[in-house]
C-alpha positions, 0 to 999 in steps of 0.5 A: 349465560355465557357470552362471547368466546371467553366462556365466562361463567353464568353462575357467579361463584360464591367465593368472595374475592377482593374486587379491584376498584378505585374511587375517583371522587375527583373526576366523578360526580356521583348522584344517587338518584331518587326518580319519582315517576309514580314510583321510586326507582332504586337508581344510581349512576356514575358519570365519569367524564373520561371513561368511554366504556359505558355500563348498564346493569339492572339487578333484581332481588331473587330469593328462591325457597327451594333447590329447583334453580328457578332464578337461574333457569329464569335468567336463561329463559328471559334471554330467549325472546321478549315482546318487542324482540320475539325472535329466539335467543336475542341475547346470543344474537346481539353478541353479533349485532353489537360492539359490546365490550361485555354482555352477560347475566349472573345468578347469585344466591339472592340477586340476579344481575343483567349487565352489559358495557359498550363504547358506542352510544348507539349500541348502548341504546340498542342493548338497553332496549333489548335488556329492558324488554328481556327482563320485564317483558319476556315471552317465557315460552314453554319450549325455551323453558325445556331447552334452557331448564330441563325436559324429558326427551328421547335420547335420539329425538327422531327415534321414539323407541330410544330411551327417555333421558333428562336434557337441558342447558342448566341441568347439564351446567349444574351437573358440571358445576357440582363435579367441582369439589370446591363448589360442592363444599362452598354450597353446603357450607352456605346452606348449612350456616344459613339454614332458615331462609333463601341461603339454605337452598341452591339458587343455581339448582341442585341437579336432581331437584331441577326436574321438579320445576314446572313451567307454571312455577317459572312464570310465577317466580317472574311475576313476583320478582321481576318488577321495577319495584324489586329492581335496581338500575346502575349506569356508568360512563361518559354518556349523558345520564338524561338519555338513559333515564328517559329510555328506562322510563319510557320502555319499562317503568311507565308500564308498571304501577308501584308495588311492595315486593315481598322479597326481603331476606330476614336475618338468620336466627342466631344459634345458641350453640355451635353446630357440626356437620359432614358431607361427602364428595368424589375422590380426586384422581389428581390429588397430590396425596390420595390418602389426604383428601379431607376438608375441614373448616369453621365458619362464623356468622358475622354482622349485617353487610349494610353496616359499611364500616363494620364490613370494611373492618371485618374484611381487613381483619380477615386479610390480616388473619389469613393473607400471606406467610406473615398471617397467623393462620398461614403460620399455624395451618399451612406451614405445619403441612397438615393440609395442602391449602386453606379450604376452598371457602376462606376468609370474609364473605360479604355476598350474603345479607349477613357476612361470614368468615371461614377458616380451614384446610383442604387436602388433609387426613381424616385423623387430623380433624381434632388437631385442626379444630384445636389449632383454629381455636388456639390461633384465635386466642393468640390473635386476641392476646397479641394483635397484629404488627403495625407494619402488616396493617400499613401494608394492607392499607397500602394495598387498598391505595394501589387498588384505588389507583390502578385503572382497569378497563372494566371499572364500571363492571367492578363497581356494579359487582362491588356494590351489588350485595350491599345495595340488594339489602337496601344498604347505601352504595355511595357510602360503600364506595367512599373507601378513603373515608373508611380508611380514615375512620379505621385509622382513627379507631385504631388510634383511639383503641389499640385493641380495636381489632382484638376486641372484634376477634373476641366478639365475632370469633371467640364469643360467637356461638353461631359457628359451623364446623363442616368436614368433607371426605371423599366417597369412592362410590360418590359418582356411582350414587349420583348416577343411580339417584338420577336414574331413580329420579328418571324412572319415577318420572317415566313410570308415571307416564301413560303411552299418550304422554310418551307420544306427547313427549316425542312430538314435543321433542320433534317440535323443539328440534324443528324450532332449533333447526329453523333459520331465525328471522332476527330482523326485529333486533337492532343492529350496528352496521359494519360502517359504524366501525372505526376504519383506523386504530388509535395509535399507541406511541412507544419509544425505544431505548436501552438501559445498561445495554438491555433494550427497553420500550417506554410507553407514556400513559395516564397511569394515575401515579403508578409505574408498571414494569415488565421484562421478558427473559429468554429461555433459549439457553435453558437445557431441555430437561429443565423445561418442565420445572420452569412454571414451578420456578416462576411460582416460587422464585418470588416467595422463597426470600432474597438478599437479607430477607427471609420469605416472610420479610420479603412478602411484607416488603412486597406488600408495603412497596409494590402492587405485586411482583410475579413471574410467569411463562410466556410462549409467543408464536411469531406473527409471520412464521408458525415454526418460529417463536419466542420462549421466555418468562415474563417478569411483571410488577407495579408500584406507586411512583414514590416506591420505584427505588424499593421495587427495583431493589427487591428485583435486584435481590431476586436476581442476585441472591435468591434463597434456594435453601429452605426445603420446608418452604418449598414443600408448602409452595409445591403443595399449594400449587399442585392442589390449585392445579388439580382443583382447576381442571373441572372449571377450565377443562376446555382450556386443557383440552384445547392445549392438548389438542394443539400439542402436536401441531406447532412447536409452541403448542408442544411448549404450551402443553409442557408449561400449562397443560395436563402434562404440567398438572401431572408433573406437579402431582409427581413433585408433590408426592416426592418425600425428598425435594432436595433434587428439586431445590438443586434445579432451581439455581440452575434454571435461575442462571439461564433465565435471570440474566441481563444478556437474555432480557428486554424490558418495558415501562409504562408510566406518566410522562412526568415520571418516565425519566426517573423510571428510566434512571431507576431501571438503569441502576437495576441493570447495572446492579444485576450485571455487575456480578456477571464477570463475563459481560459480553457486548450484546450480539445484534439480533439478526431476526428482528425486523427494523422498527419492530421494537425491542428485539425478540429472541426468536428461535426456530425448530427446523425439524418440527413435523406436525402430526395427528394425535387423539388423546383422551383423559378419563376424569371423575366428571359427569360431562365432557370437554372436547376440542379439535385443533387444525394447523392453519396460518400465522397472523400476517398471512392473507387468509388469517382474517378470513379464518378469524371471521369464519370462526365467529360466524361458525360459532354464532350461526352453527356451533351454538345451535348444534352444541348448546341448544340441541346438544345441551352443552353449556357452551361451544364454538371455534376460535383462531390464534397461534396458527391454529383453528380450534373447536371446543365444547364446554360441560358437554353431555356428548363426546365423540358426537361433538367431534362430528358436529365440528366436521359438519360445521365445515360442510355447512360453510362450504355449502355456502348456506349463510348470508351477507348479514351473517358475515357482517355480524361476524365482523361486528363480533370480531371487531368488538374483540379487536377494539376492546378497551386497553388499560393504561398499564397494558398499552403497548404490551401486545407489541412488546410481547408479540412484536405486532406493531400498529402498522401490522394491526391496521393491515390486519384490520383492512383485511378483516373489512375486506372478507367476503363470502367467497373467501370464507368458503375458500379458506374453509375448503383449503384449511378445514376440509378433510384431507387438507388438514393436520389436526389434533383432538383431545377430550377430558371426560367420564369413562368412554367405551367408544373411545376405549375400543378405538385404537386411534385414541391414546387413553391417558 
């Protein structure tokens, strides 16, 4: 499922990421609950006194044995109505009847998880009721299965003579997912390393196998897997546990008898000799080097993930082997530039019952295959011989300490996700969370046996015969073959139909269309009221000061022993011809070495002393004038309080003496960066479409396209193709002189009250260190544009000659689906109409665009949003292209005709307020104000305008800003070759 406006993806990917968690045994009382009520529930709760963001999750062990995607289609279909809430699609409707901070559902390879979180007690009960009923008592109507899973339908449902085609939300979602080569590779790797049981199939659904799933099979899978005896319940937060248990008992558990579900995953039988295999994928037009598009990786089967300490050790070992420029595999595989980056699956993966470790390269030439295999084997031998430096192990344990101290707003969700796999196979989740115990045990093991890690490498890698070597190469005809295979599958289905079957399909298509078009009665669903929303915001106090003449914002927060530092450095003096290079500068400046440190030593010091140091581009439109903006780069870093001087010392070296002399190092960083950008398009295509559509409408839109749009992707591809990077090396110091300059800076510090004066002192030292080498230090001119009380002066600039213009751009891409966007220039944040446009975007998404683009159109998602002075429409993984643009236009007519109710407006307000009031971590408090200048007073004024929005103001702004003739708009589509667009001269085809 996809929830809210941020398009979080329903199918959880198989790439294992280190979760960011911290274990708060001090303020937490954990109880692993064994609750007898005619049956044992697997239940588990964290009652954390000070976390208001309460989370509930129920997960079921779902172990499919074929590629039809049954658990994934079921996950979509259970959320389409249940016994107590029979209206269509309660899941999407609850997004607008609640103040939830998170709502979603995920299908993994062996479990399905339904989590939500909210800060409101009444809301928690409402959502718990809807979720429990959906999971255990869904309607599973045949029409919902057709809409969400797959169906045969006339291309134009109202025209029985139009050809029959495959449709369905999951069908299109998985076609989109498999247009991503990294995803294709990860899927094959898992299927072939664990071929004998559930991991040998595609749990999300192989597009051509999805049409083999019947409605009967779907209902059977629910009956055998969705039972409390096969479920695990998790709650987290400050609400009383007894109430949750009572509700779970009454609304679900009391209605079942205990069973013994047959869903356990057996261990994969071990091979007695290694295996090799090969797969193909579509060529990538954006690849840094067209002749190097192969991937090769070796994957090893490790031990059972329910052995907590072994899992902890192996994931640490994995980081030591592959993370950062000091790791052995980085030195032997990445630095020789045989490929562009590690393979898409790399390192420890604990998402399957038995873990695995993978190591390999992408972006390599076919002829280097044998060489890469040899390097991997040799590197493993070297690790067994030499082990790891003590300082690297310390740096890694320091990283864990920071992860445990850093407080995120979605801590409950991180916990639930972190324990999901282990608990799913009956591991002990409480043991898994005792990170400090594992660290202690790890230190002991190393002390007792200095070769502890080397022996693990010998056992799991050198002597392990369960090893798969999988290569992947591009096939020019790949997409063509896929289209042909789908066509054959379709013809086979169609040929088997009689005339009366076809008539039947036509009638059912019309029935589905009429059900989708009917206005739904959602009155059975619980809802919060607008009066449940807090009328005022909680104020975040900040103090303004200076350090070495540079403005600073200090924000005292309970940061748990961490200090967070940010600095905004203006780009106003940077020559225009260097702008395109700024993102590259940001990504390499902290990775090339500085002061007396080469890049390896620098990386080591950062790991040992900080929670990370990064620089990124930042473009912020002014809140009151659309043609004024701030352009800069944002420095961010954090550290434990004891390491403050070290963190600022590292920044001083980056400012005063960064290294720009190592062309080989730059080439490695450029290749990695270009490869990551190319890989990201199929996943974030809607973001690229929105950025491009906005490009010609505001000055910030133009700059955002330069820094983060398709223009940047193509620029990095050009840089990666250059045989000689000396010219690029020469630009870096030029950029540095303009950016890393105290005259163009303002800073922000978040820390505990006790540590603030120390932090201020350290910042002062840092400023005098970096200023001392500026011979011409002038007193800072007062910023004439800064409003009094608006915080550290933003260096706004204006483009008096900017003229917005219409533009339509099409990017042909090797995907079978489209990403469509249209942007319209409207008003800035403080304008009186902004609140109405904000509510309007949510109402159009929930009440019109979702129905037309997803339910009828079969796209994975779509909607409207506002921000940056623009009103933006988008669709995601969409089988349609120009048709979706006309849907965008029709949605405006729908609003202007006033076909919506007061309830619709109230729901849109709830939805907007759940975003406005989403929790902010202590590390980020005051950051909105620092970056955009929007004070608490401005936020409160905006809040009052949101409450005041009426039906009249919605119809009015729709007409004034979005009506044809009123608007200046930009359009962009990324998608497969398109004849309609090619023949239309108003489009620019890239």
